[in-house]
C-alpha positions as CSV (number, residue, x, y, z in Angstrom):
1,M,85.3,101.2,92.7
2,K,87.5,103.4,90.6
3,S,86.9,101.3,87.6
4,T,83.1,101.3,88.3
5,L,83.2,105.0,88.7
6,L,85.1,105.6,85.4
7,H,82.7,103.4,83.6
8,S,79.6,105.3,85.2
9,T,81.2,108.4,84.1
10,L,81.8,107.3,80.5
11,R,78.2,106.0,80.2
12,E,77.0,109.4,81.4
13,M,79.1,111.1,78.6
14,Q,77.8,108.6,76.0
15,A,74.2,109.4,76.8
16,L,75.1,113.0,76.5
17,F,76.6,112.7,73.2
18,S,73.4,111.0,72.0
19,A,71.1,113.9,73.1
20,P,70.1,116.3,70.4
21,R,69.9,119.0,73.0
22,F,73.7,118.5,73.8
23,W,74.8,119.1,70.3
24,G,72.2,122.0,69.8
25,A,73.6,123.7,72.7
26,L,77.2,123.0,71.5
27,V,76.5,124.2,68.1
28,A,74.7,127.5,69.3
29,V,77.6,128.5,71.7
30,S,80.0,127.8,69.0
31,A,78.0,129.8,66.4
32,I,78.0,132.9,68.8
33,L,81.7,132.5,69.4
34,G,82.4,131.9,65.8
35,A,80.5,135.2,65.0
36,T,82.2,137.3,67.6
37,G,85.5,136.1,67.5
38,P,87.1,136.5,70.9
39,F,90.6,136.2,72.1
40,G,91.9,137.3,68.6
41,T,90.3,134.7,66.7
42,L,88.2,137.4,64.8
43,Q,91.5,138.5,63.1
44,Q,93.2,135.1,63.0
45,L,90.5,133.1,61.3
46,D,87.9,133.3,58.7
47,L,84.2,132.8,59.6
48,L,83.9,128.9,58.9
49,P,87.2,128.0,60.2
50,R,86.6,130.1,63.2
51,F,83.3,128.3,63.7
52,A,85.1,125.1,63.5
53,Y,87.8,126.0,65.9
54,W,85.4,127.0,68.7
55,L,83.1,123.9,67.9
56,A,86.2,121.6,68.5
57,L,87.6,123.5,71.4
58,A,84.1,123.5,73.2
59,F,83.7,119.7,72.7
60,A,87.4,118.8,73.8
61,T,87.3,121.0,76.8
62,F,83.8,119.8,78.0
63,C,85.1,116.2,77.7
64,A,88.4,116.8,79.7
65,G,86.4,119.0,82.3
66,Y,83.6,116.8,82.7
67,L,85.6,113.7,83.2
68,A,87.9,115.5,85.7
69,M,84.9,116.8,87.6
70,R,82.8,113.6,87.9
71,L,85.9,111.7,88.8
72,T,86.9,114.1,91.7
73,L,83.5,114.1,93.1
74,G,83.4,110.3,93.2
75,L,86.8,109.6,94.4
76,V,87.4,112.5,97.0
77,F,83.8,113.2,98.1
78,G,81.5,110.3,97.4
79,T,78.2,111.6,98.8
80,A,79.9,113.8,101.5
81,G,80.7,117.4,101.5
82,T,78.6,120.6,101.0
83,R,77.7,122.0,97.7
84,P,80.2,124.9,97.9
85,V,83.1,122.8,98.9
86,R,82.3,120.1,96.3
87,S,82.0,122.6,93.5
88,L,85.3,124.5,94.5
89,V,87.4,121.4,94.6
90,A,85.9,119.8,91.4
91,G,86.2,123.1,89.5
92,M,89.9,123.7,90.6
93,V,90.9,120.2,89.5
94,A,89.0,120.4,86.4
95,G,90.9,123.6,85.6
96,L,94.1,121.6,85.0
97,P,93.1,119.5,82.3
98,V,90.9,122.3,80.6
99,T,94.0,124.4,80.5
100,L,96.1,121.9,79.1
101,V,93.6,121.0,76.4
102,V,93.6,124.8,75.5
103,L,97.2,125.3,75.3
104,L,97.8,122.2,73.1
105,F,94.8,123.0,70.9
106,N,96.1,126.6,70.3
107,R,99.7,125.3,69.7
108,A,98.8,122.9,67.2
109,L,96.4,125.4,65.3
110,F,98.6,128.5,65.6
111,G,102.1,127.4,66.4
112,G,104.5,129.8,68.2
113,P,106.0,129.6,71.5
114,F,103.7,128.5,74.7
115,P,102.7,131.5,76.6
116,S,104.9,132.5,79.7
117,A,104.3,131.0,83.0
118,A,102.2,134.1,84.0
119,G,100.0,133.7,80.9
120,I,99.5,130.0,81.8
121,A,98.7,130.9,85.4
122,G,96.2,133.3,84.3
123,L,94.5,131.1,81.8
124,F,94.2,128.2,84.6
125,V,92.5,130.7,87.1
126,N,90.0,131.9,84.4
127,C,89.2,128.1,83.4
128,S,89.1,127.0,87.0
129,L,86.9,129.9,88.5
130,I,84.5,129.5,85.4
131,A,84.3,125.6,86.1
132,V,83.7,126.3,89.6
133,A,80.9,128.8,88.8
134,V,79.5,126.5,86.3
135,S,79.5,123.4,88.6
136,F,77.8,125.3,91.4
137,L,75.0,126.6,89.3
138,V,74.3,123.2,87.7
139,S,74.5,121.5,90.9
140,M,71.7,123.7,92.3
141,A,69.6,122.7,89.4
142,A,70.5,119.0,89.0
143,R,70.2,118.0,92.6
144,S,69.6,114.1,92.4
145,P,67.1,112.3,94.8
146,Q,68.1,110.6,97.9
147,G,70.9,112.9,98.5
148,A,73.0,111.6,95.7
149,P,75.8,113.9,94.6
150,P,74.9,116.5,92.1
151,I,76.2,116.0,88.5
152,P,78.2,118.9,87.2
153,V,77.9,120.0,83.6
154,G,79.8,122.6,81.8
155,Q,83.6,123.5,81.5
156,A,85.8,126.4,80.4
157,Q,87.6,127.0,77.3
158,A,90.2,129.9,76.9
159,G,88.8,131.4,79.9
160,I,85.2,131.2,78.9
161,P,82.6,128.6,79.3
162,A,83.2,125.7,77.0
163,L,79.5,124.7,77.2
164,P,77.0,126.5,79.4
165,S,74.6,123.4,78.8
166,P,71.0,123.5,79.9
167,L,71.0,119.8,80.4
168,T,70.0,118.1,83.6
169,L,71.4,114.6,83.6
170,Q,69.6,111.6,85.1
171,P,71.8,109.0,87.0
172,A,73.5,106.7,84.5
173,R,71.7,103.4,83.9
174,P,73.1,100.7,86.2
175,P,75.3,98.4,84.4
176,L,73.6,95.5,86.0
177,L,70.7,96.2,83.5
178,D,72.8,95.3,80.6
179,R,72.8,91.6,82.0
180,L,69.1,91.4,82.0
181,P,66.6,90.6,79.1
182,H,65.3,93.4,77.4
183,A,61.7,93.0,78.6
184,V,63.0,93.1,82.4
185,R,65.1,96.1,82.0
186,G,63.6,98.7,84.2
187,K,64.0,100.6,87.6
188,L,65.9,98.2,90.1
189,S,63.6,97.2,93.3
190,H,65.8,94.5,95.0
191,L,68.3,91.7,94.8
192,S,68.1,88.2,96.2
193,M,70.6,85.6,96.2
194,Q,69.4,82.2,95.1
195,D,72.1,79.4,95.3
196,H,74.9,80.7,92.7
197,Y,72.4,83.0,91.1
198,V,71.2,86.6,91.9
199,E,67.6,87.2,91.2
200,V,67.3,90.7,90.0
201,H,63.8,92.3,90.5
202,T,62.9,95.6,88.6
203,D,59.4,97.4,88.2
204,K,59.1,95.1,85.0
205,G,59.8,91.7,86.5
206,S,62.5,89.6,87.6
207,T,65.2,87.1,86.2
208,L,67.9,85.2,87.4
209,V,71.7,86.1,86.5
210,L,74.8,83.9,87.3
211,M,76.9,85.9,89.5
212,R,77.6,86.7,93.2
213,L,75.4,89.2,95.2
214,A,78.5,91.4,96.0
215,D,79.2,91.7,92.4
216,A,75.8,92.5,91.4
217,I,75.5,95.2,94.1
218,R,78.7,96.9,92.6
219,E,76.8,96.9,89.3
220,V,73.6,98.8,90.6
221,G,75.6,102.0,89.9
222,E,74.3,105.2,91.3
223,T,70.8,103.7,92.3
224,P,70.6,104.5,96.1
225,G,70.2,101.5,98.2
226,V,71.4,99.3,101.0
227,R,72.2,95.7,102.0
228,I,69.9,94.4,104.4
229,H,70.8,90.7,104.6
230,R,73.6,88.6,103.3
231,S,71.2,87.4,100.7
232,H,69.4,90.7,100.0
233,W,69.7,94.3,98.7
234,V,67.0,96.9,98.3
235,A,66.7,100.0,96.6
236,L,65.5,102.8,99.1
237,D,62.7,104.1,97.0
238,A,61.3,100.4,96.6
239,V,60.7,100.2,100.4
240,T,57.0,101.0,101.3
241,G,57.0,100.0,104.9
242,K,58.3,97.9,107.6
243,S,56.9,95.2,110.2
244,R,58.2,93.0,112.8
245,K,57.6,89.4,113.3
246,D,58.8,87.3,116.2
247,G,61.2,90.2,117.1
248,K,62.7,90.2,113.6
249,L,62.4,93.4,111.3
250,F,61.2,92.8,107.9
251,L,61.0,95.5,104.9
252,K,58.0,95.6,102.8
253,L,58.6,96.4,99.1
254,A,56.4,97.3,96.2
255,G,54.4,94.2,95.2
256,D,54.0,93.2,98.8
257,A,57.3,91.4,99.0
258,M,58.8,91.1,102.4
259,L,62.6,90.7,103.2
260,P,64.2,90.2,106.3
261,V,66.8,92.6,107.9
262,S,69.7,90.6,109.5
263,R,71.4,91.8,112.9
264,S,74.7,92.4,111.2
265,Y,73.1,94.8,108.6
266,A,70.6,96.5,110.9
267,E,72.9,99.6,111.6
268,A,73.2,100.3,107.8
269,V,69.4,100.0,107.5
270,R,68.9,102.4,110.3
271,K,71.4,104.9,109.0
272,A,69.5,104.7,105.7
273,G,66.4,105.6,107.4
274,L,64.6,102.5,106.9
275,A,64.2,101.4,110.6
């Protein structure tokens, strides 16, 4: 689970880095900071070096803080916890690596001794509080469907936001899709076991993949879904109805597919609101 969460987070970051809006926001923030020169950088650096300093620091602190936040939310909370509690804990945890990045960055560039314990503590408080605020604000704007955990964006640098990004991330693409032919890579609908293969159904078609169903379910990533039978898994938003036949519950999916719900998975199906 930990490796899957890390892989998912890294894929989200990779998607961010390929988005022009991300770099546009990063450059815009760095340009403002480079022009104003806060925290003594106006006196210590010329204009172009000052812009490069803030650009590099913004990127480094964003990466450190984003990774810490996402891993904290996934490992500690999963889908549980209220928004204020999630934002508070994730922001405080993210403050640690962000503070360390700022300290090491400034030490490498400017030299001199490390700040006093009181100075480091003050920097940590500033970084953490701003990370908490940014995480809370973005979680309100980036609430994902089906109650999935919000995706926090933005961190703190030297006591100020590293990247007040306007981006709202979509859930990372499920790793399972990378196993499919390009023509079939679409929104996941359901998975069904066929001998030693898993039949993967998407809104663009279906194909067989040589793997275990349990492994395939782990690779659906953040797609909200539930296992309904030892041979079937369904995405929640693919279910269009339900029916009973001879006392057995069946779920109706898009495309008129009907899948049985076994007794051993009936409770999970009820908790998912499908029965």
